GUTOR-727256 format. One record per atom (N, C-alpha, C): x, y, z. Coordinates in steps of 0.1 Angstrom, whole numbers, plus 2048, in hexadecimal, padded with zeros to 3 digits. Layout:
N
XYZ...
end
This chain:
548
A8F347A48A8C336A4BA89335A53A98336A5DA97333A6EA8F33CA74A8C34AA75A83350A77A77349A78A6F346A6DA61341A68A60333A6EA6A325A6EA6731CA74A6531FA88A7232AA8BA7232BA97A6532FA9EA6233CA99A54343A9BA4C33DA9DA49330A91A3B32DA90A3E320A9DA4831EA9FA4A311AADA47319AB9A4A325ABDA4832DAC4A3632BAC7A3032EABCA24334ABEA1C328ABFA20321ABCA19312AB5A1A30CAC8A2630FACCA2930EADDA1E311AE9A1D323ADFA1232BAEDA09326AE9A02322AE19F5322AD89F4314AE39FA306AE19FA2FDAE89F82FEAF9A03306AFF9FF30AB0D9F3314B0F9ED317B069DF323B059D5314B0C9D930EB069CD306B049CA2FDB119DB2FBB199DC2F4B229D82FAB2B9D6306B2D9D6313B379CE30EB409CF30DB529C530CB599BC318B5B9C1323B589B932EB579AF32EB519B432AB459AE328B3B99F31DB399A4318B3E99B30BB3F98F309B49996311B5698C317B60982321B5D98332CB52983336B4D97332AB42976322B3A97531DB2E963312B3996A30CB4495A303B4B95730FB5495D31BB5794C322B5C947325B5594D32AB45942333B3E934326B34938318B3993130EB3192730AB3F925312B4991E315B5591231CB5391C32DB52910336B4E91B341B4B91234FB5091E35AB4B92835DB5A935363B5693F365B5E943373B5F945377B68946383B69955387B6795A390B6296938EB5B96F387B52962384B4E96837DB40971382B3797338FB34977395B2B98A396B2D9883A2B3D9943A1B43999392B4899638BB4999C37AB4D9A4376B3E99E379B319A5374B289A9377B1E9AB385B219B238CB209C038BB249BC389B329CD389B389D2378B359C8371B339D3363B309D9365B1E9D336EB1A9D536CB0A9E4376B099E0383B129EB38BB139FA383B189F537DB1FA0436FB24A0C369B1EA00360B15A08356B0AA12362AFBA0836FAFBA0D37BAF2A1837CAF3A1D380B05A20388B01A3337EB0BA32373B05A3A361B0BA3F365AFDA33367AF4A3B363AE3A4436EADDA42377AE5A45386ADFA55383AE9A5637EAF2A6737FAF9A6A375AF0A6436BAEDA6B362AE7A7135FAD8A6F36AACDA6D36CAC4A7237BAC1A7537EACEA7938BAC9A86394AC6A91383ABFA9E385ABAA9A380AAEA8937DAAEA8A379A97A87382A8FA8B381A84A82391A7CA7738EA7EA773A0A82A683A6A85A5E3A6A79A5E3A6A69A583A2A66A54395A64A5538BA66A5537BA6DA4B37CA77A53385A83A5137FA90A3E386A92A3F395A8CA2E398A8EA2838DA87A29387A78A21384A74A1B376A76A2836AA7FA24363A89A17365A94A1E372A99A19377AA5A08377AA3A0737EA969F837FA929EE375A929F636EA889F235BA8C9F2353A949FB359AA09F6356AAE9EA35AAB59E7366AB19DD370AB99D1368AAF9D0365AA49C3361A9A9C0353AA09CB350AA19C4340AA99BF340AB59C9348ABD9C0349ACC9B834BACB9B7357AC59A2360AC6999352AC199F351AB7995345AAE993335ABC99E331AC599F328ACE99532DADA991337ADD98D341AE4977344AE0977344AD396F34AAD295F343AD5962337AD695732FAD695232CAE595F337AEF957339AFB952342AFB95834CAF494E357AF894435CAF393F354AE7936352AE292B34AAED92D33EAF2925338AFD924345B0692F34BB0C925354B1491C35EB1291D362B02915368B0190A366B0090A358AFE8FB350AFD8F5352B0C8FE34EB178F9350B258F235EB288F7367B228F5379B248E9377B1F8E4372B118DB376B0B8CE370B158D435EB198C8359B1A8C6362B2C8CE365B348CC36CB3F8C5378B408C537EB358C038CB318B038CB328AF380B258A437AB22898374B2B89E36EB34896367B40896376B4A89F37DB4D89C38AB53893394B4F88C395B43881398B39876392B42879388B42867382B40861382B5486E37EB5786B383B67864391B6A87139BB6286C3A5B6A8603AFB6685D3A8B5884F3A9B4F83F3A3B58844397B5C83A392B6883939BB7284339AB788423A2B8883C3B2B8383E3BCB788373C5B7582C3C8B7382A3BBB6F8163BAB6680F3B9B758173ABB7D80A3ACB8680E3B8B928163C5B938123D1B9B80E3D7B938043D8B897FC3DBB858003E7B7580C3E9B758123EBB6A8103E9B5680D3F8B5580A3F2B478133F0B4380A3E6B3A8123D8B308203DFB2381A3F0B1C8233EFB178303F7B1F8283FCB2983C404B3383D3FDB348393F2B3C8403E2B3D84F3E4B358453DBB2984D3D8B228593DFB1D8573E9B1D8663F2B1986D3F8B228673F6B328703FBB3D8793E9B3A8753E2B3E87B3D0B3F8833D2B2F8813D3B268873D5B198943DDB1B8963E8B1F89E3F2B238A73EAB2D8A23E6B3A8AC3E1B428B03D3B3B8AB3C8B378B63C1B328BC3C1B288BC3C8B1E8C43CCB168D23D4B1C8CF3DEB268D73E0B2A8DF3D6B358DA3D0B3A8E03C5B408E73B9B378E43BAB298EC3B3B228F83BAB1B8F83C7B179023D0B1090F3CFB229083CAB2A9163CFB3A91C3BDB349163B9B3391A3A9B319223A9B2991E3B0B1E9293ADB119343B6B119343C1B179403C7B199473C1B239443BDB3194E3B5B339543A8B3094A3A4B26954397B1F95E398B1795A3A7B159623AEB089723ACB0B97D3A7AFF98D3A2B059933AFAF999F3B4B009A43BFAFD9AC3BAAEF9AF3AFAEA9B53AAAE09AB3A7ACF99C3A7AD19943AAAC69883B1ACA97C3B8ABE97B3BCABF9683B6ABC96A3ACAC49603A1ABD9503A8ABB94B3A7AB79383AEAB492E3A6AB69273ABAC391D3A4AC490D3A8AC590E3AEABA9013B9AB58F83A8AAF8FC3A1AAB8F7393AA48EE390AB38F238FABD8ED388AC98E5392ACE8E739CAD08E03A3AD28D03ADACC8D23A9ABD8C63ABAB88BE39BABA8C1392AB88BA385AC38B8386ACB8BC38CAD58B6391AE28AC397AE48AB3A3AD78A03B0AD58963A7ACE89239DAC788D391ABD88538BACC88C386AD188C380ADC87D387AE688338EAE887A391AEF86D39AAED86C3A2AE28683A6ADB85B397AD986538DACE856381AD284F37CADF854380AE9852380AF884A388AFA849393AF884239FAF9832398AF183739BAE6826398AE282138AADF82B383AE781E378AEA81C37CAF981D381AFF819382B0A80E38CB0D80F396B038043A1AFD7FB399AFE7F938DAF17F3387AEA7E637DAF77F0379B057EC372B097E337BB167EC384B1A7E538BB217D4393B1A7D1398B0C7C739CB097BE391B057C0386B057B9379AFF7B437DB107BB379B187B437DB287B0385B2D7AE38FB267A439CB28798397B23799399B1178E391B0F786388B1178D37BB15785373B1A77C379B2A78237CB3077D380B4276F388B3A76F395B347653A0B2E75D394B2675F38FB1E757384B1574F37CB24755377B2974F36EB37744375B4074B384B4773F389B4A73338DB3D73738FB36727393B2D71D385B2C72A380B2971B372B2A71336EB3571B370B45713371B4F70B37AB4F71038AB4B703395B4F6FB394B466F938AB3D6F438FB2D6E6381B316EC373B336E4368B2F6DE368B366DC369B456CD365B4C6CB36FB496C937DB4D6BD387B4E6B9382B3D6C2381B306B9381B276B0377B2A6B536AB2E6A8360B2D69C365B3969F36BB46691369B4B68C378B40690382B3C688387B3467F382B29685372B1F67D370B1C672366B20673363B2E66C35AB3665F365B33660370B35659378B3864F37CB2D65637CB1F64E37CB13644385B0E646394B1463E3A0B126403A5B0C6383B0B0463C3BAAFC6473BFAFA6503C8B0B6573CBB0B6663C3B0D6643B5B0866F3ABB0967D3B2B056793B6AF668A3B6AEE6883C6AF16823CFAF36883DCAF768E3DEB0868A3D2B1068F3D0B1B69E3CCB196A33BFB0B6AE3BCB076B83C0AFF6AE3CAAF96B63D5AF26C43DDAFE6B63E4B0A6C03EDB126C93E7B186C63D6B1E6CE3CBB276D83CBB1D6D93CAB106E73C5B086EA3D5B046E93E1B046EE3F0B066F63EFB116F13EBB1C6F43F2B287023E9B2B6FC3DDB2970A3D2B317173D3B267163D8B1A71E3D9B0D7243E5B1071F3EEB1272B3FEB1572E3F8B207273F7B2972E3F5B3773D3EAB337413DFB307463D6B2B7523E1B2374A3E5B177583EFB0C75A3F6B177563FCB1D75D407B277663FEB2E7673F1B367723EEB4077D3E6B3877A3E6B287833DBB1F78E3E8B1A78A3F4B17790400B1179D401B1B795408B2D79C402B3C7A83F9B3C7A53EEB377AF3E4B377B83E3B337B73E8B217C13E6B1B7C13F6B147C13FDB1A7CA406B167DA406B1F7DC402B227EC400B287F13F9B1C7EB3F0B127F13EBB077F63F1AFC7F0402AFB7F5406AF47F6406AE77EA404AE77E83FBAD67E4404ACF7E4408AC17DC414ABC7CE411AB97C5419AB47BA41CAB97B2414AAE7B7411AA07B3407A997AE3F6A9D7BC3F3AA27BA3E8AAB7AE3E4ABE7AE3F4ABC7A73F4ACA7993F4AC47953F8ABD7893FBAB27853ECAB178E3E5AA878A3DBAA47843CDAB578B3D3ABD7883CBACA77D3CCAD077C3DDAD076C3DFAD27613DBACE7613D8AC07553D3AB77563C4AB87613BEABC75A3B3ABD7563AEAC975B3B6AD57543B1AE17453B3AE073D3C3AD97363BDAD972D3B7ACC7363B4AC27323A7ABC72F3A0AC973939BACB73838BAD7728390AE372439EAE671839CAEB70C398AE570E3A2ADC6FF39EAD66FA390ACE70638AACB70837CACC705370ADE708379AE1705373AEE6F636EAF16ED37DAEE6E137FAE96DC376AE26DF376AD36DA36EAC86D8362ACB6E4358AD46E434DADB6DA348AE36DA351AF06CF34FAF86C634DAF56BF359AE96B135AAE26B134CADB6BB347ACE6B733DAC86B4329AD46B9330ADE6BA326AE76A9327AEE6A5330AF3697333AF568D330AEA68F335AE368732DAD6688320AD7694317AD668D30BAD4685301AE468430DAEC67B309AF866E310AFB66631AAEF65B31EAEC651318AED650311AE8646305AEF6422FDB0064D2FFB0664A2F8B1264930AB1B650314B15646321B1E63E326B17636325B0F628329B0D62131FB13621312B1561E30DB1E61A30DB2C626313B2F62A316B4161E328B4162332BB3461A33DB3760A33AB37607332B2B5F632BB2D5F7327B3C5FC31AB415F9318B505F9325B5760032CB57603337B615F3343B655F7344B555E634EB535D7347B5A5D9340B4F5CF332B535C5330B605D532BB675D1329B775D2331B825D733BB7D5D9345B895CF352B875CE35BB8E5C1366B8D5CF371B895C837FB8C5D2388B885DB388B955D5389B9F5E0384BAB5EA381BAF5EA36FBA65F5369BA25F1360BB05E2360BB35DC353BB65D534BBAF5DC339BB15CB334BB05C0335BAE5C132FBA15B132FB9E5A4323BA6599327BAA594320BAF587320BA6584313B9B579314B9356E314B9E56331FBA055B31CBA654B321BA4551320B8F544324B88541330B8554733EB8854434AB8654F34FB8255C346B7C563347B7355D348B6356434FB59563351B4B56C346B4656E33BB40578333B3D57B338B30571340B2757233FB1A57E34AB19579355B2058035FB2759535DB2D593356B3459C350B385A5348B325A0340B285A733AB1E5AE342B145A634EB0E5AC355B065B435BB085B3362B195C4369B195CB364B1C5CF352B235D6350B255DF34AB175D434AB0B5DA34AAFF5DC352AF75DB35DAF85DD369AF65EC36AB005ED36FB0B5FE36BB0F605363B0A607355B0660B34CB0360E350AEE606353AEB608357ADF612364ADD614370AE3617378AE762B376AEA62E36DAF1634362AF263B360AE9632358ADE63834FAD163D35EAC9636366ACC63C373AC2645372AC6648377AD3655380AD2662374AD065E367AD466C362ACE66B35CAC1663361ABA662360AAC66E366AA167636FAA2680379AA2688380AAB693382AA869E387AAC69B398AA96983A5AB46943B0AB06A23BAABA6AC3B9AB66B83BDABD6BC3CBAB46B43CFAA86B43DCAA16AA3E5AA56A23E2AAD6903EBAAC6933EFAA168F3E1A966873E4A8B6763E3A8A6703E2A856633DFA886593D6A816553CCA856513C3A7B6423BCA8363D3B7A7B62D3B1A7D62A3A8A8363139CA89633391A8A629390A92626396A9E61C392AA3612396AA160D3A2A9B5FE3A4A955FD39BA8E607397A8660438CA805FF380A84605377A8D60436EA975F236EA9D5F237DAA65E637DAAB5D9378AA05DF385A935D0382A8B5CF375A835D8369A865D8362A795D2356A855D7358A945D8348A9B5CC34FAAB5CC356AAB5C0360AB55B635EAB45B336DAA75A836FAA75A036AA9D5AA35FA935A335DA89599363A8059D370A7A59637AA725A4374A655B1373A6A5B5371A595B4369A515AC362A555A8354A4D59F35BA44592365A47587367A4258C375A39598378A3D59C389A325A6385A2B5AF378A295B7374A255B0376A155B9374A0B5BA3789FD5B936C9F75B336E9EA5AF35C9E35B735D9D55BA3569D35C53569C65B834B9BE5B23569B75AA34F9A75B13479A45BF34799E5C03359985C032A9A15C332C9AB5BE3239BB5B731F9BD5B132A9C25A232B9C85A33299D95B032A9DE5B03279EE5B93389F15B43379FF5BA345A065C833EA055D434AA055DE34CA0A5DF34AA195E4346A225E8347A2F5F234AA305F5357A385FF35FA3960C35AA3E60634CA4960E34BA4F61633AA4861833AA4061B330A33624334A2B630338A3363C33CA3064833CA39651340A32660333A3D665345A3E660352A3D668360A4165B366A46664372A4F65737BA5465C388A4D65038FA4A652399A416583A0A4D6633AAA4A66A3B7A4C6763B1A5A6763A2A5C68039FA6068B39AA5669939DA5B69F396A526A4386A546AC37DA4B6AB372A4E6B6369A5E6BE374A626C336FA676C1375A766B637CA766B137DA7F6A1375A836A036BA7B695364A7769935AA8B690356A92693349A98689340A97679342A94672338A9466833EA86669339A7965C33BA7064E33BA70649343A6563933FA6E632332A6A63932AA6463431FA62637313A6D644316A74645311A8364031AA8D634325A8A63032CA94623327A9361D325A8861331CA8A61030BA8F619307A8A61C2F8A8E61D2FCA9D6252FEAA4625302AB2617308AB9610310AAF606313ABA5F9302ABB5FC302AAD5EF2F4AAE5F42E9AB86012E6ABB6052DEAC16012E2AD26062EEACF6002FAADE5F32F6AE75E92F7AD95DC2F8ADA5D72E8ADF5E12E5AD65D82D2ADB5E02CBAEA5E72D0AEF5ED2CCAFA5E92D1B085E22E3B035D82E6B105D02E7B115C62E1B055B92DBB045B12D9B115BB2D1B185B82C3B225B52CDB355C22D8B315C22DFB385B42E9B3B5AF2E7B2E5A22F0B315952ECB345982DFB2D58F2D2B2F58C2D1B405962CFB445952C9B515922DDB595942E3B5558D2F1B5E57C2F0B5857B2EEB535692F0B4F5602E3B565692D6B5B5652CEB625642D1B6D5702D7B7256E2DAB825642E2B835652EEB7C5582F7B7954D2F4B7E54B2EAB7453E2E1B7253B2DBB825412D1B835422C7B9353E2D4B9B5452E2B9E5412E9BA65302EDBA952F2EEB9C5212F7B975162EABA05142DDB975102D6BA15102CFBB051A2CEBB551E2CEBC25182DDBCE5122E8BC45142F3BCA5052F6BCE5012F0BC04F22F3BBB4E62EABBE4DF2F1BCD4D72EDBD54C72EFBCF4C72F7BC54B72FEBC24BC2F4BB64AB2F4BB34A32EBBA64AA2F5B9D4A82EDB8E4A92F4B8349D2FEB824A4309B7A497315B75488310B6E488303B6A47E300B634742FAB7147B2F1B774712F0B7F46C2FAB8C476303B90473312B8F464313B8B466316B8045B319B78450313B7744F304B774452FCB7843D2FEB84442302B9043E2FDB9F43A308B9F43C317B9C435325B9D428320B9042A31CB8741A31DB8041330CB8A416305B8C40F2FBB8F4082FCB9D410303BA340F307BB340B317BB240031EBA63FD32CBAB3EF326BB33E3321BB53D931FBB93DC320BC63E5315BCD3EC314BDA3EF321BDF3F6323BD93FD337BD93F433DBDF3E9340BD73DE348BD93D5344BE53D9337BE93CD331BF03D6336BFF3E5334C023EC33AC0B3EB348C143E7352C023E435FC083D6362C0D3CE359C093C335AC0A3C0355C1F3C634AC1C3C3348C2D3D3347C353D5354C3A3E3351C413E8349C4D3DD340C4F3E0333C5D3EA32AC533E3327C493F031FC3E3FC324C3C404332C3F411339C3F413337C4B40D33AC56411335C63417328C6540D320C6040F30EC5F42230FC59420314C4D42D30FC3F439314C49434324C4E44432AC5844631EC6343D31AC6E44630FC75449307C6F4402FFC664482F4C5D4532FAC574582FFC55467308C5047230AC5B469311C6947430CC73478302C7546E2F6C7A46D2E5C7E47B2E1C744782E5C6747F2DCC5948E2E3C6248D2F4C6349E2F9C624A32F4C724992F1C7A4A02EEC844A72E1C7F4A02D9C7C4A12CAC774B32CBC704B12D7C654BC2D2C5A4C72DCC674C52E2C6B4D22E3C754D72D9C804CC2D7C844CC2CAC8C4D62B9C904D32B6C804D82ACC794E42B0C704E72BEC6F4F12C4C614EF2BCC584E62BCC4F4E42B2C444F02B9C394F32C3C364FA2C2C2D50C2C1C3150E2BCC3A5192B8C415172ABC415112A4C4250C297C3D50D292C2E50E298C2A50D29AC1751729BC1152129FC1A52E29EC14535299C1153028AC1753827BC1753526EC0C527277C03522275BFD51726EBFD50726FBF74FB26FBFA4F5261C014FA257BFE4F524AC014FC248C1150824EC1550A250C2750525BC2F500261C224F5270C2B4E826DC2C4E2260C214D725DC284D3255C324DD24BC354DE244C3E4DF24BC4A4EC254C4C4EE25CC574DD264C5A4D9266C514D126EC544C4267C5C4C325DC544B6254C5A4BC253C624C824CC6B4C9248C754C8251C834C8260C7D4C7269C8D4BA276C894B0270C824A9274C7C49F274C8A49826CC8C48C264C9949326ECA74A326ACAA4A726FCB64A427ECB64A5285CA94A3293CA8498295CAA49028DCA2481296CA747C292CB3483289CBE47C286CC9484290CD548D296CCD49629ECD64912ADCD748E2ADCCA4812BACC44772BBCCB4702B1CCD4612B1CD34662B5CE146F2AACE74742ADCF74762BCCFD47F2C0CF54812D2CF64752D8CF346C2D4CEC45E2DFCEC4582D6CF64542CECFE44C2CBD0745A2D4D184642CFD184662D9D204632E5D214662EFD114662FED13453301D1744A2F6D1143E2F7D1543A2F7D274412EED2D43F2F0D384472F9D3F44F304D3C458309D45462305D4B46A2FED454752F7D4C4812FAD4048C2FED4B499303D3B49F2F6D3C4A22F2D304AD2E7D2E4B72E8D314BE2DDD344CB2D9D394D42DFD304E02E4D354EB2E8D2B4F32D8D204F52CED2B4EF2C1D244E92B9D1D4DC2C5D194D12BCD114D42BDD054DF2BCD024E02BCCEE4DE2AFCE64DA2ACCDE4D729CCE14E6299CD54E928DCDB4F7288CD44F427BCCC4FB27CCBF4FC271CB64F6262CBB4EF25CCB84EC251CB74FA249CB54F723BCBB50D236CBB50722DCA84FA22DCA5500225C98502234C8A4FB240C90503249C8651224CC8D51324BC9952224AC9C52F240C9652623AC9653022DC8F53422FC8152422EC79523234C6B52D241C6A52D24CC7053B255C6B54424DC70549249C77556248C7855A23BC6F54F231C6655522BC5E55522CC5455023BC4F54F243C4655B248C42562246C37574250C3A57325DC3257C269C37577278C2F57E270C2457727EC1857E27DC1158C280C0D58F280C025A0284C045A6293C0159F29DBFF59B2A5C005962B5C095912ACC1858C2AFC1D5972BBC2658C2C2C2F5972CDC3959D2C4C445AA2C9C495AD2C2C595AD2C5C655A52CDC625A12D8C6E5992CFC7A59C2CFC7F5932C1C8C5872C7C8E5802B8C915702BDC8F5702BFC9D5762C0CAB56D2C5CB156E2D1CB45752DBCAB5732E5CAC5682EBCA55662E8C9C55E2E7C9254E2E5C985492DAC995412D5CA953D2DFCB05482E5CB35442EDCC453D2FDCBC543302CB253D30BCAD52F306CA552D302CA45242FCC945182FBCA451E2F7CB15112F6CB950B300CC351430DCC150D316CC950831BCBC50731DCB6503326CA84F331BCA84F9312CA84E630BCA64DC30BCB44E930BCBC4D9307CCD4D2311CCE4DE31FCC74D332DCC84CA32DCBC4CF32ACB44C3328CA34B631DCAD4B9313CB14AC309CB54A5311CBF4AC319CCA4A531DCD649D327CCE4A2331CC449733ACC448B332CB9490328CB2489321CAA47B317CB047D314CBA47930ACC246B317CC9479322CCE46B32BCD9461330CCC464333CBF457336CBA44F32CCB845731ECB3448311CB0440314CBA445318CCC43E313CD543031CCD243832BCCD42D335CD0425332CC542B32FCBB41D32CCB1413321CB2419315CB941130CCBD40430DCC340C316CD23FE31CCDE3F5322CD53FA32DCC83F0339CC33EA330CBA3EB329CB33E2321CAB3D531CCB43D5314CBA3CC30FCC33BB31CCC83C2327CCC3BD335CD23BB33ACC33C0339CB93BC342CAC3AB336CA53B432ACA93A4320CA3393322CAB39C321CBE38F322CC2387330CC0392339CBF386348CBB382347CAD
end
């Protein structure tokens, strides 16, 4: 009994001194801050010190009691220091986990494969943790750190899976973005063209860009070392995304088909084959041009009516042209005996040989769009016809055909008289030259450009001075005198003032009047000189012929 009491007192005293030991307190405080190098050796030394003191003081007591109390003391001391050991293991696990994240990030930045980087970083961090556990182990106990190690491994696996998901998502998003940029713009441009090869070009574009994206994507995810089934699933998702980009763009363009149709009509109608603006001079066949422009617009509508990414043939274009353009469908429509009316092929919400998911515009909507399109483009055709008629009227100086025929019939006797007497032909020829000289001298065509009334007033003011000038020149040439260079008639003050007061038309040319008048005056003077010489010769020959 004395040994029991005394050994227990000694053990309690050693445990109390252990809790107040400065070395232990410093070690405990250091562990709270983070991992401590040499923790196991230092703690083992402290425990050995107090266990040795117990052995020395209890050496004379009963061996059985002494050993039993020693085991109790050792157990209590280990229980006392175990929380600090657990804290140290927690620091080691956190340090190893943080080291894994840093090493993995650095390895990925260097361009190494993801799976290889994860393996390398995991081995390195687990080795670091095992070394820390070995350094923290004490001789007095065989504590097991496997649970902490397993938790560290689970944390590493979770982090690796999270990083892999983020990296894969970034790679997928990057390739989807590249696909969108590679497909959206070209597909929109192809829809703007809207010819019979539009969908074939879109299919080729989709296949080319998709294959290029799949190749790059497969190369990018090769370092993740995923199973083939997962890779095939991701590749198929990428292909589906590329197709959806084209389908989405097609549906967007289908909503703007009426605007596209009007733009196409305006382009074809107002421009020739060389893409030059048309000038309606009266020689153009507006009916044919209108038909061609409407055909181009209807072809665009047929292109936008359905999605054709599967190369399946359909009759959308032929049905639209036969029903809306040719006008032959109404005559050949089958009649329902019970109703008595013809069946409209466009009176449906589905296209033949086109699946519902590939439908963009229904037949009924096509018919409604075509009716609205014709109504909104009718004004352009009317304007072109009006411009053509106005051009014909402005450039037609000849009388109508019926007037020419009437003059030929009523003037037949006079024509025969002219043939019998050549003197009249000579007189008419001289009169023609005189009138032609007056026409050129007075520039009658230019005077009437500003309107009929201003032209008449200007000509009336210049008529008498022009006649006097022609007579004077005839007289001078008859006397053998050469007219001076400056003898060209000038316009009267009245005509000049009238011309200056008459504003030019809004669409008149901006060419300077001096350059135009100089070019005209040279040609006019040559023509007038030849005409006047011929008039003088004819006038001198007429009296000789009469006297003979």
